[in-house]
C-alpha positions as a printed Julia matrix, in Angstrom:
512×3 Matrix{Float64}:
 192.57  185.37   -97.83
 191.28  188.47   -99.26
 192.31  188.55  -102.85
 191.21  191.83  -104.93
 191.37  191.73  -108.57
 191.98  194.9   -110.8
 190.43  194.95  -114.34
 190.82  197.88  -116.84
 187.6   197.41  -119.09
 183.82  198.25  -119.19
 182.84  194.54  -119.86
 182.53  191.38  -117.45
 185.68  189.62  -118.34
 185.73  185.54  -118.16
 189.37  185.29  -117.38
 189.05  187.1   -113.86
 185.58  185.49  -113.33
 187.03  182.11  -113.52
 190.01  182.75  -111.1
 187.28  184.36  -108.69
 185.26  181.35  -108.85
 188.3   178.9   -108.29
 189.51  181.18  -105.17
 185.8   181.29  -103.74
 185.45  177.39  -103.98
 188.56  177.19  -101.99
 186.97  179.34   -99.24
 188.92  182.64  -100.15
 187.22  186.15  -100.39
 187.39  188.3   -103.58
 186.49  191.58  -104.66
 186.79  193.67  -108.02
 188.18  197.09  -108.82
 186.72  197.78  -112.27
 188.61  200.94  -114.07
 186.55  202.2   -116.94
 188.81  202.63  -120.06
 187.88  206.35  -120.51
 191.17  207.31  -122.29
 190.15  204.79  -125.17
 187.15  206.97  -126.31
 187.89  210.45  -124.95
 190.08  212.47  -122.79
 188.29  213.08  -119.46
 191.03  213.98  -116.85
 188.48  215.08  -114.12
 186.48  211.91  -114.43
 189.77  209.65  -114.55
 191.03  211.49  -111.24
 187.66  211.04  -109.46
 187.28  207.39  -110.51
 190.87  206.66  -109.32
 190.13  207.99  -105.93
 187.02  205.74  -105.67
 188.92  202.72  -106.63
 191.67  203.55  -103.93
 188.89  204.06  -101.39
 187.41  200.77  -102.28
 190.63  198.82  -101.96
 191.63  200.49   -98.54
 188.09  199.36   -97.35
 188.54  195.78   -98.6
 191.95  195.39   -97.0
 193.45  192.77   -99.54
 196.12  190.23   -98.82
 196.75  190.04  -102.42
 196.05  192.31  -105.48
 195.77  190.47  -108.7
 196.01  192.43  -112.04
 194.85  191.42  -115.52
 196.85  193.0   -118.5
 196.66  193.04  -122.11
 198.97  195.31  -123.96
 196.26  197.74  -124.4
 195.72  197.82  -120.69
 199.13  197.68  -119.46
 199.93  201.55  -119.19
 196.8   202.09  -116.94
 197.49  198.72  -115.01
 201.34  199.53  -114.28
 200.24  203.18  -113.18
 197.6   201.81  -110.5
 199.83  199.1   -109.22
 202.25  201.78  -108.3
 199.63  203.7   -106.37
 198.0   200.57  -104.8
 201.49  199.35  -103.74
 202.3   202.65  -102.02
 198.98  202.82  -100.33
 198.48  199.25   -99.24
 201.82  197.44   -99.66
 200.11  194.24  -100.49
 201.78  191.67  -102.8
 200.88  192.11  -106.46
 200.48  189.21  -109.05
 199.99  190.21  -112.8
 198.64  187.81  -115.42
 197.3   188.1   -119.06
 199.04  187.96  -122.45
 201.29  191.01  -121.78
 202.98  189.68  -118.76
 202.92  186.08  -120.26
 204.99  187.48  -123.37
 207.23  189.7   -121.04
 207.32  188.14  -117.54
 210.75  189.31  -116.5
 210.36  192.72  -118.09
 207.02  193.64  -116.01
 208.83  192.4   -112.95
 211.91  194.14  -113.08
 210.2   197.46  -114.48
 207.16  197.85  -112.4
 205.61  197.22  -108.96
 204.65  193.61  -109.42
 206.0   190.86  -107.27
 204.6   187.84  -109.34
 203.99  187.24  -113.1
 201.75  184.59  -114.1
 202.2   182.92  -117.39
 199.42  181.39  -119.49
 196.47  179.67  -117.57
 196.25  181.07  -113.98
 193.57  178.78  -112.23
 196.08  176.43  -110.73
 198.93  178.71  -110.34
 196.76  181.36  -108.46
 195.27  178.66  -106.17
 198.66  177.34  -105.23
 199.96  181.0   -104.64
 197.25  181.97  -102.4
 197.27  178.53  -100.57
 200.94  178.73   -99.91
 200.72  182.52   -98.88
 197.78  181.75   -96.45
 200.1   178.78   -95.16
 203.1   180.96   -94.91
 204.93  178.51   -97.33
 207.65  179.2    -99.91
 206.26  180.22  -103.0
 209.35  180.42  -105.39
 208.67  177.0   -106.9
 205.23  177.53  -108.06
 204.63  176.38  -111.85
 203.49  179.14  -114.27
 204.88  181.86  -111.94
 208.0   184.14  -112.09
 208.6   185.57  -108.55
 210.56  188.62  -108.0
 212.53  188.14  -104.39
 215.22  190.66  -103.48
 216.2   191.43  -106.78
 216.34  187.96  -108.03
 213.73  186.56  -110.57
 212.67  182.81  -110.05
 211.69  181.45  -113.11
 209.29  178.25  -113.16
 208.03  176.17  -116.09
 204.45  176.07  -116.92
 202.14  173.13  -115.64
 200.08  171.08  -118.13
 197.07  172.59  -119.8
 193.58  172.05  -118.14
 192.55  169.23  -120.39
 188.95  168.74  -119.01
 187.4   172.25  -119.15
 184.11  170.96  -117.51
 186.3   170.46  -114.4
 186.55  174.23  -113.95
 183.76  176.07  -111.94
 181.51  178.32  -113.74
 182.79  181.83  -114.03
 182.09  184.31  -110.92
 180.2   187.15  -112.49
 178.92  188.42  -109.27
 181.94  190.56  -108.77
 181.16  192.14  -112.1
 177.21  192.56  -111.46
 177.03  195.6   -109.17
 178.82  197.54  -111.91
 175.95  197.12  -114.2
 178.08  195.49  -117.17
 175.88  192.26  -117.52
 172.79  193.54  -118.92
 172.88  193.05  -122.64
 175.47  190.7   -123.79
 176.65  187.48  -121.82
 180.14  186.67  -122.42
 181.1   183.11  -122.37
 183.7   180.74  -124.08
 183.26  177.05  -124.87
 186.55  176.3   -125.61
 190.26  177.21  -125.06
 192.99  177.35  -127.74
 192.79  178.06  -131.58
 193.98  175.47  -134.17
 195.39  178.53  -136.46
 198.75  180.31  -135.91
 198.03  183.82  -137.36
 201.47  185.9   -137.1
 199.81  188.92  -135.28
 197.68  186.84  -132.64
 199.08  185.47  -129.24
 197.88  181.85  -130.03
 201.23  180.76  -131.86
 203.29  182.1   -128.65
 200.97  180.22  -126.36
 201.58  177.15  -128.52
 205.18  177.35  -128.13
 204.97  178.0   -124.38
 202.78  174.86  -123.83
 204.47  172.53  -126.32
 204.46  169.11  -124.83
 201.97  170.23  -121.98
 198.98  168.69  -123.6
 196.14  169.04  -126.09
 196.13  173.04  -126.82
 192.67  173.23  -128.38
 189.82  171.95  -125.8
 186.34  172.35  -125.94
 183.49  172.12  -122.91
 180.62  169.8   -123.19
 177.34  171.17  -124.54
 175.58  170.18  -121.38
 178.26  172.27  -119.22
 177.94  175.24  -121.42
 173.97  175.02  -121.39
 173.98  174.72  -117.7
 176.02  177.72  -117.08
 173.78  179.85  -119.41
 170.54  178.5   -117.63
 171.79  179.35  -114.22
 173.22  182.7   -114.84
 170.43  183.81  -117.23
 168.05  183.58  -114.15
 170.64  185.52  -111.98
 171.37  188.36  -114.64
 168.37  188.35  -117.12
 170.68  189.17  -120.02
 169.23  189.46  -123.49
 171.95  187.98  -125.81
 174.79  185.68  -125.64
 178.34  186.42  -127.14
 180.48  183.27  -127.66
 184.0   184.54  -127.53
 185.77  181.32  -128.87
 188.41  181.87  -131.05
 186.87  179.79  -133.86
 183.38  178.6   -132.84
 182.13  176.69  -135.9
 184.87  174.01  -136.17
 183.48  170.81  -134.7
 180.27  169.43  -136.66
 179.11  166.79  -133.95
 179.39  169.4   -131.08
 177.57  171.89  -133.09
 174.83  169.32  -133.82
 174.25  168.55  -130.29
 174.54  172.37  -129.33
 172.07  173.45  -131.99
 169.33  171.17  -130.73
 169.99  171.78  -126.87
 170.64  175.47  -127.04
 167.45  176.25  -129.11
 165.24  174.38  -126.63
 166.97  175.46  -123.28
 168.16  178.83  -123.87
 166.63  180.41  -127.21
 168.43  183.62  -127.09
 169.94  185.09  -130.26
 173.95  185.09  -130.23
 177.16  186.32  -131.63
 180.04  183.95  -132.52
 183.56  184.28  -134.02
 184.73  182.05  -136.81
 186.99  181.53  -139.97
 185.67  181.56  -143.44
 187.15  178.04  -144.14
 184.9   176.81  -141.37
 181.64  178.25  -142.47
 180.06  175.55  -144.67
 176.27  174.91  -145.73
 176.38  172.61  -142.82
 177.89  174.45  -140.02
 176.15  177.64  -140.97
 172.72  175.85  -141.15
 173.41  174.49  -137.41
 174.12  177.79  -135.9
 171.17  179.5   -137.82
 168.94  176.85  -136.38
 170.38  177.55  -132.91
 169.52  180.97  -132.95
 172.73  182.75  -134.27
 172.28  186.49  -135.07
 175.71  187.62  -135.97
 178.71  185.92  -137.13
 182.07  187.76  -137.22
 184.99  186.8   -139.47
 188.51  188.21  -140.06
 189.21  189.22  -143.58
 192.31  191.1   -142.28
 193.65  191.79  -145.84
 192.04  191.6   -149.03
 195.18  190.52  -150.63
 195.94  186.7   -150.8
 199.82  187.24  -150.77
 199.83  189.38  -147.6
 197.11  187.09  -146.09
 199.32  183.71  -146.76
 202.92  184.88  -146.53
 202.66  187.78  -143.91
 199.8   187.12  -141.86
 200.03  183.25  -142.14
 196.07  183.27  -142.98
 195.76  180.36  -145.67
 192.42  181.31  -147.2
 191.52  182.31  -150.82
 189.26  185.17  -151.82
 186.85  182.48  -153.12
 186.41  181.03  -149.73
 185.91  184.49  -148.15
 183.32  185.36  -150.77
 181.41  181.95  -150.43
 181.44  182.09  -146.58
 180.05  185.67  -146.76
 177.3   184.52  -149.03
 176.32  181.71  -147.08
 175.89  183.54  -143.86
 173.75  186.23  -145.61
 171.82  183.7   -147.28
 170.83  182.07  -144.0
 169.72  185.38  -142.78
 172.43  185.96  -140.24
 174.16  189.31  -139.89
 177.98  189.35  -141.09
 180.55  191.56  -139.31
 184.14  191.4   -140.63
 187.53  192.5   -139.36
 190.16  194.44  -141.43
 193.63  195.48  -140.92
 195.57  198.2   -142.55
 199.35  199.16  -142.24
 200.54  195.49  -142.64
 204.31  194.92  -143.27
 204.89  194.71  -147.27
 201.59  196.34  -147.74
 201.43  198.98  -150.13
 198.38  201.12  -151.51
 197.47  198.46  -154.05
 197.11  195.93  -151.31
 195.21  198.35  -149.18
 192.78  198.85  -151.96
 192.34  195.03  -152.35
 190.92  194.95  -148.81
 188.34  197.87  -149.76
 187.39  195.93  -153.08
 187.01  192.88  -151.27
 184.75  194.35  -148.63
 182.68  195.82  -151.47
 182.27  192.3   -153.03
 180.98  190.68  -149.94
 179.13  193.9   -148.58
 179.04  192.96  -144.81
 176.31  194.24  -142.25
 179.08  195.61  -140.09
 182.77  196.3   -140.47
 185.67  196.81  -138.04
 188.88  198.65  -139.2
 192.12  198.55  -137.41
 195.66  199.5   -137.74
 198.1   196.28  -137.2
 199.86  196.53  -133.87
 202.9   194.31  -133.54
 202.31  192.92  -130.27
 205.08  191.85  -127.88
 205.81  187.96  -128.48
 204.26  187.78  -131.88
 205.86  186.78  -134.98
 204.75  189.86  -137.01
 206.73  191.99  -134.47
 209.88  189.67  -135.31
 209.1   190.22  -138.95
 208.85  194.13  -138.57
 212.06  194.34  -136.62
 213.74  192.36  -139.55
 212.42  194.84  -141.96
 213.38  197.79  -139.77
 209.78  198.86  -139.35
 210.19  198.93  -135.77
 212.76  200.98  -133.96
 214.14  200.3   -130.47
 212.06  203.38  -129.03
 208.95  201.93  -130.48
 209.56  198.46  -129.07
 210.01  199.87  -125.71
 206.86  201.81  -126.09
 205.04  198.43  -126.99
 206.36  196.93  -123.77
 205.15  199.63  -121.94
 201.66  199.57  -123.44
 201.91  202.97  -125.09
 200.17  202.1   -128.19
 197.18  203.8   -129.92
 194.23  201.61  -128.9
 190.93  202.79  -130.39
 192.2   206.31  -130.69
 194.31  205.6   -133.78
 193.36  208.82  -135.51
 195.6   210.68  -132.95
 198.68  208.44  -132.84
 201.03  206.07  -134.9
 201.01  202.44  -133.99
 204.09  200.45  -132.84
 204.93  199.91  -136.8
 206.83  202.45  -138.64
 204.8   201.91  -141.89
 205.66  203.85  -144.99
 201.89  204.32  -145.87
 200.6   204.99  -142.29
 198.47  208.17  -143.49
 196.78  205.95  -146.11
 196.23  203.06  -143.87
 194.67  205.37  -141.2
 192.42  207.02  -143.44
 191.07  203.49  -144.91
 190.6   202.0   -141.78
 188.5   204.96  -140.45
 186.35  205.43  -143.65
 185.92  201.8   -144.84
 183.42  201.04  -141.99
 181.51  204.2   -142.57
 181.4   203.53  -146.17
 180.21  200.03  -145.64
 177.0   201.23  -143.72
 176.16  204.3   -146.15
 173.66  204.29  -148.79
 174.9   203.3   -152.32
 174.66  206.96  -153.47
 176.85  208.08  -150.69
 179.66  205.62  -151.06
 181.49  207.65  -153.98
 181.91  210.49  -151.48
 183.66  208.11  -148.84
 185.93  206.66  -151.46
 186.83  210.33  -152.63
 187.91  210.96  -149.01
 189.9   207.78  -149.13
 191.95  208.85  -151.98
 192.84  212.27  -150.69
 196.51  212.66  -149.82
 195.71  214.17  -146.24
 193.7   213.16  -143.67
 190.76  215.37  -143.37
 188.79  216.56  -140.5
 185.96  214.36  -141.63
 188.03  211.53  -140.1
 187.79  212.87  -136.58
 183.99  212.84  -136.96
 183.37  209.6   -138.72
 185.63  207.9   -136.05
 182.45  207.66  -133.89
 180.25  206.63  -136.73
 182.9   203.94  -137.51
 182.15  202.45  -133.76
 178.33  202.51  -134.42
 178.88  201.12  -137.97
 180.63  197.78  -136.57
 177.45  196.58  -134.86
 174.76  199.03  -133.91
 173.03  196.77  -131.53
 176.04  195.83  -129.72
 177.08  199.32  -129.44
 173.6   200.17  -127.8
 174.38  197.61  -125.23
 177.92  198.69  -124.57
 176.96  202.38  -124.34
 174.37  201.51  -121.52
 176.69  199.38  -119.67
 179.62  202.01  -120.05
 177.35  204.61  -118.44
 176.17  202.53  -115.73
 179.71  201.97  -115.02
 180.64  205.78  -114.89
 177.44  206.35  -112.56
 178.57  203.69  -110.32
 181.55  205.75  -109.49
 180.2   209.28  -110.06
 177.14  208.99  -107.85
 177.55  209.67  -103.98
 177.69  206.85  -101.33
 178.95  204.13  -104.0
 182.7   204.01  -103.02
 182.55  200.41  -101.89
 180.47  197.36  -101.7
 181.43  195.1    -98.95
 182.64  191.71   -99.99
 180.27  188.93   -99.26
 180.99  185.91   -97.46
 181.36  183.21  -100.19
 182.61  180.37   -98.0
 179.63  178.43   -99.66
 179.68  179.79  -103.11
 176.33  180.39  -105.0
 175.35  177.73  -107.39
 176.25  179.99  -110.45
 179.97  178.92  -110.03
 180.02  176.26  -107.34
 178.94  173.28  -109.59
 182.22  172.07  -110.37
 185.14  172.54  -108.14
 188.73  172.5   -109.16
 191.42  171.57  -106.91
 195.14  172.52  -106.87
């Protein structure tokens, strides 16, 4: 069968890459529609119209038997729109997966042009779906899938979690390579699942979904990770590795083996994500020895009460400060995440976040407004506090949220101090990278009662301030992606015959 993936983004996404690899290993053909997220950065209706036409031309040329969509809440608005256009043009069955349909499977099936919604891990479910479709068999009883048939939704339980991650094929990044989005950072994950349950994150929701279905936090072997990096470094020539594990520094025996083998076999600088509680002298020393250049951690709130009792992040200010000192002492760049506009957060608590950032003095800073995503406990909490109206909840379900352009729109949360939250999240990253003599100016701007036009300008500085080197890579990749669609004669690249998949993702074979 011919399966066409749709992804709204400007980078290679390993979720789709894993699904494509599983399908190709089973003898199916896959291709990709990659839609650049122009509206996240700027309003360019001409380019959007041009790109959508190219996407439609590519879809018609591929003649898919099934179209598979990946949807976060941020992406859902565009995904839904393109699903309607593709359904009208091709009338191929549509399956949608990702966190948004996992949280709202019946909603997406009954309000949009999707025939199947996939909950949770999709490798086995998609392989079963394609196999049964190819054989002309009934699909209504496949685990992990909600299926819409004649106005009726068939609801199936999830299958057990994949316990042996080494059994999965290596992700198929070949479908992303022609778009020029694998040049700087190589995205990889060594694990699935997170041991923590922050109220604003999807992990506590997934834990409930998979209760009794196997160990939630799982990790690949070091040798399996190294082998993927060795093979794909030869294929794509990337310059840096970005480990997307929720918490990278949590397993000391694994880190000890990884540190030695990665340094010898790969030797490239890498980013990783972690938590302050896991950053000890031992773990930081191990990732430094391996070649870690950047560590990203979440502060989220500088107020301990908000962190512990609203966000369910049980870490003290002392733990955060000590972790930051360790990282910087080892010569590793420290990036931090901060949220503003949290329920129960007033001006005093917001300024606690500013003060904690000043104490640890990170190298890069991310600032966000809290979005109460569907399926999260923070949404339920906000609804109890009358901070989310029915109309706002409907907007959340439709993916009509602010995204990166939060300077121009409210979030899904009706926060009494929204204006201050917006001002602080915008100006904090810029203040963090400013010379000491300029910091008082940004503090003065933060204390103004109105958001000035300065915020619109520094919004772009904020993106650079988070991580200048990563912004360089992402800017290059984003413009390559634009040129892919803008230059004439590049409307479609014929899908290759992958009956015998390349080594980059066929080393391991997953069976249904």
